[in-house]
C-alpha positions as CSV (number, residue, x, y, z in Angstrom):
1,M,320.5,221.8,-65.5
2,Q,323.6,219.3,-67.9
3,F,327.4,220.4,-67.8
4,A,328.8,219.1,-70.7
5,R,332.0,218.7,-72.1
6,L,333.8,219.8,-75.5
7,P,335.2,216.8,-77.7
8,E,338.8,216.3,-77.3
9,A,340.9,217.3,-80.4
10,L,338.4,221.1,-80.1
11,R,339.6,221.5,-76.4
12,R,342.8,220.8,-77.1
13,A,342.4,223.5,-80.0
14,L,341.1,225.8,-78.3
15,V,343.7,226.0,-75.1
16,E,345.9,226.0,-78.0
17,S,344.5,229.4,-79.3
18,L,342.9,231.1,-76.0
19,G,345.1,229.2,-73.3
20,P,344.6,226.7,-70.0
21,D,341.4,229.2,-68.8
22,V,339.6,227.4,-71.3
23,E,339.3,224.2,-69.4
24,R,337.7,226.5,-66.5
25,V,334.5,227.5,-68.9
26,V,331.5,225.2,-68.3
27,L,328.9,224.6,-70.4
28,I,325.9,223.7,-69.8
29,E,323.4,222.1,-72.9
30,S,319.8,223.2,-73.0
31,S,319.7,226.1,-71.3
32,W,317.1,228.2,-70.5
33,R,318.8,231.5,-69.9
34,V,319.3,231.0,-74.0
35,R,315.7,231.6,-74.8
36,W,315.9,235.0,-73.6
37,H,317.8,235.5,-77.0
38,P,315.3,234.4,-79.8
39,R,317.8,233.8,-82.1
40,A,320.9,232.8,-80.2
41,L,322.3,229.2,-80.3
42,A,324.5,230.2,-77.1
43,T,324.8,233.3,-74.6
44,T,327.8,233.6,-72.0
45,R,328.6,235.2,-69.0
46,P,331.4,234.4,-66.4
47,D,333.0,231.3,-67.6
48,R,329.7,230.2,-68.7
49,I,328.5,229.2,-72.3
50,Y,324.7,228.8,-72.0
51,L,323.9,226.6,-75.4
52,R,319.9,226.4,-77.2
53,G,321.2,222.7,-78.3
54,S,323.3,220.0,-78.1
55,I,327.1,220.0,-77.2
56,E,327.5,218.2,-80.2
57,E,325.3,220.6,-82.0
58,F,328.1,223.2,-80.8
59,A,331.2,221.3,-81.4
60,R,330.4,221.4,-85.1
61,D,330.5,224.3,-85.6
62,A,334.0,226.2,-85.1
63,E,333.0,229.3,-86.0
64,L,330.6,229.9,-83.1
65,V,333.0,227.8,-80.5
66,L,335.6,230.1,-80.8
67,H,333.3,233.6,-80.8
68,E,331.1,232.5,-77.4
69,Y,334.8,231.2,-76.1
70,F,335.9,234.6,-77.2
71,H,333.7,236.3,-75.0
72,V,334.2,234.5,-72.1
73,L,337.7,234.6,-72.0
74,E,338.5,237.9,-73.5
75,Q,335.8,239.9,-72.6
76,W,333.9,238.5,-69.5
77,Q,337.3,237.0,-67.9
78,T,339.4,240.7,-68.3
79,R,335.7,242.7,-66.9
80,R,335.4,244.9,-69.9
81,L,332.2,242.5,-70.7
82,T,329.3,243.1,-67.8
83,R,325.6,243.1,-68.5
84,Y,325.4,246.8,-68.2
85,R,328.1,247.3,-70.7
86,Y,326.6,244.9,-73.2
87,L,323.0,246.2,-72.6
88,R,324.2,249.5,-73.1
89,E,325.9,248.7,-76.4
90,L,322.8,247.0,-77.4
91,L,320.7,249.8,-77.0
92,R,323.0,251.7,-78.5
93,R,324.3,249.6,-81.6
94,G,321.9,247.1,-81.9
95,Y,322.8,243.0,-81.5
96,R,325.2,243.5,-85.1
97,D,327.0,246.2,-84.5
98,N,328.1,246.7,-80.5
99,R,331.7,246.6,-79.8
100,F,331.6,243.2,-78.1
101,E,330.0,241.2,-81.0
102,V,332.3,243.2,-83.3
103,E,335.3,242.5,-81.4
104,A,334.5,238.6,-81.2
105,R,333.4,238.4,-84.9
106,E,336.9,240.4,-85.8
107,F,338.5,237.5,-83.9
108,V,337.4,234.7,-85.3
109,E,337.7,236.3,-88.8
110,K,341.4,236.6,-88.2
111,N,341.8,233.3,-85.7
112,L,339.9,230.9,-87.6
113,R,341.6,229.3,-90.0
114,K,344.7,228.7,-87.6
115,F,341.9,227.4,-85.1
116,S,340.5,224.8,-87.9
117,V,344.0,223.4,-88.7
118,L,344.4,222.9,-84.8
119,I,341.0,221.4,-84.6
120,A,342.2,219.1,-87.7
121,R,345.5,218.0,-86.3
122,A,344.2,217.4,-83.0
123,E,341.7,214.6,-84.7
124,E,345.3,212.9,-86.3
125,P,344.9,209.2,-85.2
126,L,347.7,208.2,-83.5
127,T,350.1,205.9,-85.1
128,P,352.6,203.6,-84.4
129,A,356.2,204.6,-85.3
130,L,359.2,202.9,-84.5
131,S,362.1,203.9,-82.1
132,P,365.2,202.0,-81.1
133,Q,364.4,199.7,-77.4
134,A,365.7,201.6,-74.5
135,G,368.8,199.4,-73.0
136,R,369.1,197.0,-76.0
137,G,372.4,197.2,-78.2
138,S,370.9,195.3,-80.7
139,G,369.1,198.5,-82.3
140,A,365.7,196.5,-82.3
141,L,363.1,198.7,-83.2
142,T,359.5,198.6,-81.0
143,P,356.3,200.2,-81.7
144,A,355.8,203.6,-79.9
145,L,352.8,205.8,-80.2
146,S,353.5,209.5,-82.4
147,R,351.8,212.4,-84.2
148,K,351.4,211.3,-87.6
149,R,353.3,214.6,-90.0
150,E,352.8,215.2,-93.0
151,G,354.6,213.9,-95.4
152,E,356.4,211.0,-93.4
C-alpha cells in the first residue's frame, strides 16, 4: 500500500473549500479496493480515498477530487454515509441515482468553478515585491515575497 500526497496548490484549495479536516484524509494509490468497482477511478471510506491509479492522475481531475473529498468529509465523517446505507441506496436506486452520489454531484456542480479559481490562485508563483526595509529611515526598498495579484 502506497500513501500519496496531493500537490500543494490542490491541497490548499481543498482546505479553503472544505476546511482543515482535508489534512486528515489519506490517499492510497493503486488500491485493490477500487478493483471491486469496475468503472470507478476512486472509492472512499472514513478518512480514506482509494485510487485506481496514481495521485498525479487523480489530481488532474478537479471534479473527481472535489467529489471524493465531499464523500469523505461531508458524508463519511458526519456518519450520514455508512457501508450499509450506501449499499441500500445502491440496491434501491442504482449508482447514478443514489442520494450519496447525487449529493456529491450537486456539491461539485455548485462549487467547481470556485474550486478551480482557488487552484489557479494557489498555483500562481510568488513574485518579488518591494516593501520598506524595517528599521531604516532611508525609505530604501528591499525584495519581499508577495502573491501576484491581478492588476498589480
